[in-house]
C-alpha positions as CSV (number, residue, x, y, z in Angstrom):
1,M,76.4,104.3,70.2
2,N,77.9,101.6,72.4
3,I,81.2,102.0,74.3
4,R,83.0,99.6,71.9
5,L,82.3,101.8,68.9
6,R,83.1,105.0,70.8
7,L,86.5,103.5,71.9
8,T,87.3,102.5,68.4
9,L,86.4,105.9,66.9
10,W,88.4,107.7,69.6
11,Y,91.3,105.4,69.0
12,T,91.1,105.9,65.2
13,T,90.8,109.7,65.5
14,V,93.8,110.0,67.8
15,L,95.8,107.7,65.6
16,M,94.8,109.7,62.5
17,L,96.0,112.9,64.1
18,I,99.3,111.3,65.1
19,L,99.9,110.0,61.6
20,L,99.0,113.3,59.9
21,I,101.4,115.2,62.2
22,F,104.1,112.5,61.8
23,G,103.6,112.5,58.0
24,T,103.7,116.3,57.7
25,A,106.9,116.4,59.9
26,V,108.6,113.7,57.8
27,Y,107.7,115.4,54.5
28,L,108.8,118.8,55.6
29,G,111.9,117.5,57.3
30,L,113.0,115.4,54.3
31,S,112.4,118.3,51.9
32,R,114.3,120.7,54.1
33,S,117.2,118.2,54.4
34,L,117.4,117.7,50.7
35,I,117.3,121.4,50.0
36,T,120.0,122.1,52.6
37,T,122.2,119.5,51.0
38,L,121.6,121.0,47.6
39,D,122.4,124.5,48.9
40,S,125.6,123.3,50.5
41,H,126.7,121.8,47.2
42,L,126.0,125.0,45.4
43,Q,127.8,127.1,47.9
44,R,130.8,124.8,47.6
45,E,130.8,125.1,43.8
46,A,130.5,128.9,43.9
47,G,133.4,129.2,46.3
48,Q,135.6,127.0,44.2
49,L,134.7,129.0,41.1
50,I,135.8,132.2,42.8
51,G,138.9,130.6,44.1
52,G,139.8,129.5,40.5
53,M,139.4,132.9,39.0
54,K,142.4,134.8,37.4
55,F,142.2,138.2,35.7
56,E,144.7,139.1,33.0
57,A,145.3,142.6,31.6
58,E,145.1,143.3,27.8
59,H,145.7,146.6,25.8
60,E,143.2,147.9,23.2
61,S,144.0,150.7,20.8
62,E,141.7,153.6,20.2
63,E,142.3,156.6,18.0
64,H,141.5,160.1,19.3
65,G,142.3,162.5,16.6
66,E,146.0,162.3,15.8
67,D,146.9,160.7,19.1
68,E,146.8,156.9,19.7
69,E,146.1,155.9,23.3
70,K,146.3,152.3,24.7
71,K,143.7,151.4,27.5
72,P,144.0,148.3,29.6
73,S,141.1,145.7,29.8
74,Q,140.5,142.6,31.9
75,Q,140.3,139.1,30.7
76,L,139.0,136.3,33.1
77,E,140.6,132.9,33.2
78,L,139.0,130.0,35.1
79,R,141.2,127.3,36.5
80,Y,138.1,125.3,37.9
81,R,135.1,124.0,36.1
82,P,132.0,123.0,38.1
83,E,130.8,119.4,38.2
84,E,128.5,118.0,35.6
85,G,124.9,119.0,36.2
86,V,125.8,122.3,37.8
87,L,124.7,125.3,35.7
88,W,126.9,128.4,36.1
89,R,128.0,131.7,34.8
90,V,130.2,134.6,35.8
91,L,129.0,138.2,35.4
92,D,130.8,141.5,35.9
93,D,129.6,144.3,38.2
94,Q,127.3,145.6,35.5
95,S,125.6,142.2,35.1
96,R,127.4,141.6,31.8
97,P,128.7,138.1,31.1
98,L,132.4,137.5,31.8
99,I,132.1,133.8,31.2
100,D,128.7,132.4,30.2
101,P,128.5,128.8,28.9
102,G,124.8,129.5,28.2
103,H,123.4,127.3,30.9
104,L,121.4,130.0,32.5
105,A,120.2,131.8,29.3
106,G,116.9,133.5,29.9
107,V,117.4,133.7,33.7
108,S,117.3,137.3,34.7
109,V,119.7,138.8,37.2
110,D,118.3,140.7,40.1
111,P,120.2,144.0,40.4
112,A,119.8,143.8,44.2
113,V,122.4,141.1,44.3
114,M,125.1,143.6,43.1
115,T,123.9,146.5,45.2
116,S,123.5,144.5,48.5
117,G,126.7,142.6,48.2
118,Y,125.1,139.6,49.9
119,A,124.8,136.1,48.6
120,R,121.2,134.8,48.1
121,F,119.3,131.7,47.2
122,E,116.2,131.7,45.0
123,Y,114.1,129.5,42.8
124,A,114.0,130.0,39.1
125,N,112.8,128.2,35.9
126,L,114.9,127.7,32.8
127,P,113.3,128.3,29.4
128,N,112.5,124.6,29.1
129,N,110.6,125.0,32.5
130,T,113.2,123.0,34.4
131,P,113.0,124.2,38.0
132,V,116.4,125.1,39.5
133,R,117.8,126.3,42.7
134,L,119.9,129.4,42.0
135,Y,122.7,130.7,44.1
136,S,124.2,134.1,43.5
137,L,127.5,135.0,45.1
138,P,129.0,138.5,44.7
139,F,132.8,138.8,44.7
140,V,135.5,141.4,44.7
141,I,139.1,140.6,43.9
142,E,141.2,143.5,44.9
143,G,143.1,145.1,42.1
144,Q,141.5,142.7,39.5
145,G,137.8,143.0,39.3
146,A,134.3,142.5,40.8
147,G,131.2,140.7,39.8
148,V,128.9,137.9,40.7
149,V,129.0,134.1,40.3
150,Q,125.7,132.3,39.7
151,V,125.4,128.5,40.1
152,A,122.3,126.5,39.8
153,E,121.1,122.9,39.9
154,S,117.8,121.3,39.1
155,Y,115.7,120.2,42.1
156,E,113.4,118.0,40.1
157,H,114.7,115.0,42.0
158,I,113.8,116.6,45.3
159,Q,110.3,117.2,44.0
160,E,110.1,113.7,42.8
161,V,111.1,112.3,46.2
162,G,108.5,114.6,47.8
163,Y,105.8,113.4,45.5
164,R,106.7,109.8,46.1
165,L,106.6,110.4,49.9
166,L,103.2,112.1,49.6
167,G,102.0,109.2,47.6
168,L,103.2,106.7,50.2
169,L,101.6,108.7,52.9
170,A,98.3,109.0,51.0
171,L,98.2,105.2,50.6
172,G,99.7,104.2,53.9
173,I,97.8,106.4,56.3
174,P,94.3,105.2,55.2
175,F,95.5,101.6,55.2
176,T,97.1,102.0,58.6
177,L,93.9,103.6,59.9
178,L,91.8,100.8,58.5
179,A,94.0,98.2,60.0
180,A,94.2,100.1,63.3
181,S,90.4,100.5,63.4
182,A,89.9,96.7,62.9
183,G,92.5,96.0,65.6
184,G,91.0,98.6,67.9
185,W,87.5,97.1,67.5
186,F,89.0,93.6,68.2
187,L,90.9,94.8,71.3
188,A,87.9,96.8,72.6
189,S,85.7,93.7,72.1
190,R,88.2,91.5,74.0
191,A,88.5,94.1,76.8
192,L,84.7,94.6,77.1
193,N,83.6,91.0,76.7
194,P,84.1,90.4,80.5
195,I,81.9,93.4,81.2
196,D,79.2,91.9,78.9
197,R,79.5,88.7,80.9
198,I,79.2,90.7,84.1
199,T,76.1,92.4,82.7
200,R,74.4,89.2,81.7
201,A,75.2,87.6,85.0
202,A,73.9,90.6,86.9
203,Q,70.6,90.5,84.9
204,Q,70.0,87.0,86.2
205,I,70.4,88.0,89.8
206,S,67.4,89.3,91.7
207,A,66.6,90.4,95.2
208,D,65.1,86.9,95.9
209,D,68.2,85.1,94.6
210,L,71.3,86.9,95.9
211,H,73.3,83.7,96.5
212,Q,74.5,83.7,92.9
213,R,78.0,85.0,92.1
214,L,79.8,85.9,88.9
215,N,82.8,83.7,89.7
216,L,84.6,84.9,86.5
217,K,88.2,83.7,86.1
218,L,89.7,87.0,84.9
219,P,93.2,88.5,85.2
220,S,93.9,90.8,88.1
221,D,93.2,93.9,86.1
222,E,90.6,96.7,86.3
223,V,87.8,94.4,84.9
224,G,88.9,91.5,87.1
225,R,88.9,93.7,90.2
226,L,85.4,95.0,89.1
227,A,84.1,91.4,88.9
228,I,85.6,90.6,92.4
229,T,84.1,93.8,93.8
230,F,80.7,93.0,92.3
231,D,80.8,89.5,93.9
232,Q,81.8,91.1,97.2
233,M,79.0,93.6,96.9
234,L,76.5,90.8,96.3
235,A,77.8,89.0,99.4
236,R,77.2,92.2,101.4
237,L,73.8,92.7,99.9
238,E,72.9,89.1,100.6
239,D,74.1,89.4,104.2
240,S,72.1,92.7,104.6
241,F,69.0,91.2,103.1
242,E,69.3,88.1,105.3
243,R,69.8,90.2,108.4
244,Q,66.9,92.4,107.4
245,K,64.6,89.3,107.0
246,R,65.9,87.8,110.2
247,F,65.4,91.2,111.9
248,I,61.8,91.4,110.7
249,A,61.1,87.8,111.6
250,D,62.7,88.2,115.1
251,A,60.9,91.5,115.7
252,S,57.6,89.9,114.7
253,H,58.2,87.0,117.0
254,E,59.3,89.2,119.9
255,L,56.2,91.4,119.4
256,R,53.8,88.5,118.9
257,T,54.8,86.8,122.2
258,P,53.8,89.7,124.6
259,L,50.8,90.5,122.5
260,T,49.6,86.9,122.8
261,I,50.2,87.0,126.5
262,L,48.4,90.3,126.7
263,K,45.4,89.0,124.7
264,G,45.3,85.8,126.9
265,D,45.3,87.8,130.1
266,V,42.5,90.0,128.8
267,E,40.4,87.1,127.6
268,V,40.8,85.2,130.9
269,A,39.6,88.3,132.7
270,L,36.6,88.7,130.5
271,N,35.7,85.0,130.5
272,R,33.7,85.4,133.7
273,P,33.0,88.0,136.4
274,R,35.8,88.3,138.8
275,S,36.6,90.1,142.0
276,A,38.3,93.5,142.2
277,A,41.5,91.8,143.5
278,E,41.6,89.4,140.5
279,Y,41.0,92.3,138.0
280,R,43.8,94.2,139.7
281,E,46.1,91.2,139.3
282,T,45.2,90.9,135.6
283,L,45.8,94.6,135.1
284,E,49.2,94.4,136.7
285,M,50.1,91.6,134.4
286,V,48.8,93.6,131.5
287,N,50.9,96.6,132.7
288,Q,54.0,94.4,132.9
289,T,53.4,93.1,129.4
290,T,52.8,96.6,128.1
291,D,56.1,97.8,129.7
292,R,57.9,95.0,127.9
293,L,56.3,95.9,124.6
294,T,57.1,99.6,125.1
295,S,60.8,98.8,125.9
296,L,61.0,96.6,122.8
297,V,59.5,99.2,120.5
298,E,61.8,101.9,122.0
299,E,64.8,99.7,121.3
300,L,63.7,99.0,117.8
301,F,63.1,102.7,117.2
302,L,66.5,103.5,118.6
303,L,68.2,101.1,116.3
304,A,66.2,102.3,113.3
305,R,67.2,105.9,113.9
306,A,70.8,104.7,114.4
307,D,70.8,103.0,111.0
308,N,69.5,106.2,109.4
309,R,72.1,108.3,111.3
310,Q,69.3,110.2,113.0
311,Y,70.5,109.8,116.5
312,P,73.0,112.6,117.1
313,L,75.3,112.6,120.1
314,Q,75.4,115.5,122.5
315,F,79.1,115.7,123.6
316,E,80.1,117.3,126.8
317,T,82.9,117.0,129.4
318,F,81.9,114.9,132.5
319,N,83.4,112.6,135.1
320,L,83.1,109.0,134.0
321,A,83.6,107.8,137.6
322,E,80.5,109.6,138.8
323,L,78.4,108.2,135.9
324,L,79.4,104.6,136.6
325,N,78.8,105.1,140.4
326,E,75.2,106.2,139.5
327,Q,74.7,103.2,137.3
328,V,76.0,100.7,139.8
329,A,73.9,102.3,142.5
330,T,70.8,102.0,140.3
331,L,71.4,98.3,139.6
332,L,72.7,97.3,143.0
333,P,69.3,96.5,144.6
334,R,68.5,94.2,141.7
335,A,71.9,92.4,142.1
336,L,71.3,92.0,145.8
337,S,67.9,90.5,145.1
338,K,69.6,87.7,143.1
339,N,72.3,87.3,145.8
340,L,75.0,88.7,143.6
341,T,77.9,90.9,144.5
342,L,78.2,94.1,142.4
343,S,81.3,96.2,143.0
344,L,83.0,99.2,141.3
345,D,86.8,100.0,141.2
346,T,87.4,103.4,139.7
347,P,89.6,106.5,140.2
348,D,87.9,109.4,141.8
349,T,88.1,111.4,138.6
350,L,88.3,110.3,135.0
351,T,87.3,113.1,132.6
352,L,85.7,112.1,129.4
353,V,84.3,114.0,126.4
354,A,81.3,112.1,125.2
355,D,77.5,111.9,125.4
356,P,76.8,110.9,129.1
357,V,73.1,110.0,128.4
358,K,74.1,107.5,125.7
359,L,77.0,106.1,127.7
360,A,74.7,105.6,130.7
361,R,72.5,103.4,128.5
362,L,75.6,101.5,127.2
363,F,76.8,100.7,130.7
364,L,73.3,100.0,132.0
365,N,72.8,97.4,129.2
366,L,76.1,95.7,129.9
367,I,75.8,95.5,133.7
368,D,72.2,94.5,133.5
369,N,73.2,91.7,131.1
370,A,75.7,90.5,133.6
371,I,73.1,90.5,136.4
372,K,70.5,88.8,134.2
373,Y,72.6,85.7,133.3
374,S,74.7,85.3,136.5
375,N,73.8,82.7,139.1
376,P,73.2,83.3,142.8
377,G,76.5,83.7,144.6
378,D,78.3,85.1,141.5
379,A,80.3,88.3,141.6
380,I,80.2,91.2,139.1
381,Q,83.2,93.6,139.1
382,V,83.3,96.9,137.2
383,T,86.8,98.3,136.7
384,V,87.7,101.7,135.2
385,A,91.2,102.9,134.2
386,A,92.9,105.2,131.7
387,D,95.0,103.5,129.2
388,S,97.0,105.2,126.3
389,G,94.6,108.1,125.8
390,Q,91.5,105.9,126.2
391,A,89.1,104.9,129.0
392,R,89.0,101.2,129.6
393,I,85.9,99.9,131.4
394,E,85.7,96.2,132.2
395,I,82.5,94.5,133.3
396,A,83.5,91.0,134.5
397,D,81.3,88.4,136.0
398,T,81.9,84.9,137.4
399,G,78.8,83.5,135.7
400,P,78.3,80.5,133.5
401,G,80.3,82.0,130.6
402,I,79.6,81.9,126.8
403,P,80.6,79.1,124.4
404,P,83.2,80.3,121.9
405,Q,81.0,79.7,118.9
406,H,78.6,82.4,120.1
407,L,81.1,85.2,120.8
408,T,81.2,86.5,117.2
409,H,77.4,86.8,117.1
410,L,76.8,88.5,120.5
411,F,76.3,91.9,119.1
412,E,73.9,90.8,116.4
413,R,70.3,92.0,116.8
414,F,67.9,89.5,118.5
415,Y,70.8,87.0,119.0
416,R,70.6,85.1,122.2
417,V,73.1,82.5,123.3
418,D,70.4,80.3,125.0
419,K,66.8,81.2,124.6
420,A,65.8,78.6,127.1
421,R,68.2,80.2,129.6
422,S,66.5,83.6,128.9
423,R,63.1,82.1,129.6
424,R,64.5,80.7,132.9
425,A,65.9,84.1,133.8
426,A,62.5,85.6,133.1
427,S,60.8,83.1,135.3
428,N,63.3,83.9,138.1
429,G,62.2,87.5,138.1
430,S,64.7,88.9,135.7
431,D,63.9,91.5,133.1
432,T,61.6,89.8,130.8
433,S,62.3,91.9,127.8
434,G,65.1,89.6,126.7
435,A,64.8,90.5,123.0
436,G,68.5,90.3,122.3
437,L,68.9,94.0,121.5
438,G,70.8,95.3,124.5
439,L,74.2,94.2,123.3
440,A,73.5,95.4,119.8
441,I,72.6,98.9,121.2
442,A,75.7,98.9,123.4
443,D,77.9,98.0,120.5
444,W,76.5,100.8,118.3
445,L,76.8,103.4,121.1
446,A,80.5,102.5,121.6
447,K,81.2,102.7,117.9
448,A,79.3,106.0,117.7
449,H,81.8,107.4,120.2
450,G,84.8,106.1,118.3
451,G,85.3,103.2,120.6
452,R,84.7,99.5,120.7
453,I,83.6,96.6,122.9
454,D,85.7,93.5,123.3
455,V,84.5,90.3,124.9
456,T,86.3,87.3,126.4
457,S,84.6,84.3,128.1
458,Q,85.3,80.9,129.4
459,V,82.5,78.4,130.0
460,G,82.1,77.9,133.8
461,Q,84.4,80.7,134.7
462,G,82.7,83.9,133.6
463,T,82.6,86.6,130.9
464,T,84.4,90.0,130.6
465,F,83.1,92.8,128.4
466,T,85.8,95.6,127.9
467,V,84.7,99.0,126.6
468,W,87.3,101.2,125.0
469,L,86.4,104.9,124.7
470,P,88.7,107.7,123.6
471,L,89.1,110.4,126.2
472,E,89.2,113.0,123.4
473,P,87.2,111.7,120.4
474,A,88.2,112.6,116.9
475,T,86.5,115.6,115.4
476,W,84.4,113.7,112.9
477,Y,82.7,111.8,115.7
478,K,81.4,115.0,117.2
479,T,77.9,116.0,116.2
480,P,77.0,119.8,116.4
């Protein structure tokens, strides 16, 4: 069962329940209102009858032996006659007729009316099966008499109205449900058509062709936002796939180059017999190439574990100033060998809660990068300060700088501003790894600590990398 049919059935079912409840409420409410109106009319007529009563005394003669005694009796006179259509009679306290036009002949009198002394409504049927609403009202007129007034009126018109209403509901509800079902199906189709279009478009998109987009011109509603979100997801997937392909291609290229060099060195050594010194020189070159391969594989493995969130941080409290002093001291000989000035400006103590091993690698990559691409005579300045609850570490150099179009790509894997420059740096004795992974690793390490790396550069004037690290990282950054 498709969603269109389910929506229509649900809509129809809910509407049917609403109509049934509404119809029942209307029927009961109308019937109750009409009966209440009828009861009010009967009460008014009974009250006026009692108000129009007048008892007159009469004397009747009865012989008792030789004596003749006169006994008084009561004769009822009515000064009000009920409206036409109202059936009535007046009975004494023994349920005997005082005045009976014969309207209610055959209708029995409940003795409880006289004994209880309370008025009551009831339903009754005349001998001709006419249904009536009967109202019995006991009365007592002090010094004159007592009895009960009964008034009744047919409620056939109320029944007829009820039957007509039931007939209208019986015809109207199915018709309304049928029309509502058709309308619900139409509206569900209109609402779900864009989803069908999204489905058909999505079926045409494959992993090898992620550049396609839905580009559906839809209102800014739930479905419209779904289409936009789907296009944005495709864009992210395309970017991810492209980066993955580029990553694989770059990794293959970076691995192939040292392997080719390694194979060439070995083949040259095996081409003819050589002296021990020549073999040693070849082995040293092989060792250097192997170190480059090892470093590259370690960096690739590190990034792979980072992508899979399998590289937990070990947080502890330490002095950031001491850590940077150690890194600068480690890299100072290399800077001096290139005739570079490497200096550190830091307070004596700057306490940080972080993973010192990971941060040591972060700063090593950034300072090493500055040394690698600086020219002889340039200066590299490392500055540390606390700023609004964060540690700010600046690595600034006076090197050749980076063109603006490259700044947004610096932290992408295997991205290098100038591959030719990298090769020149390698030939000048710099680190020959140059795979373009150092900045990517540094960026990931900063983000893993809840920080970030900013970069500014001007061609010919130098480059500044600014690392921001929270002194007290948020709880969710901490790994048990």
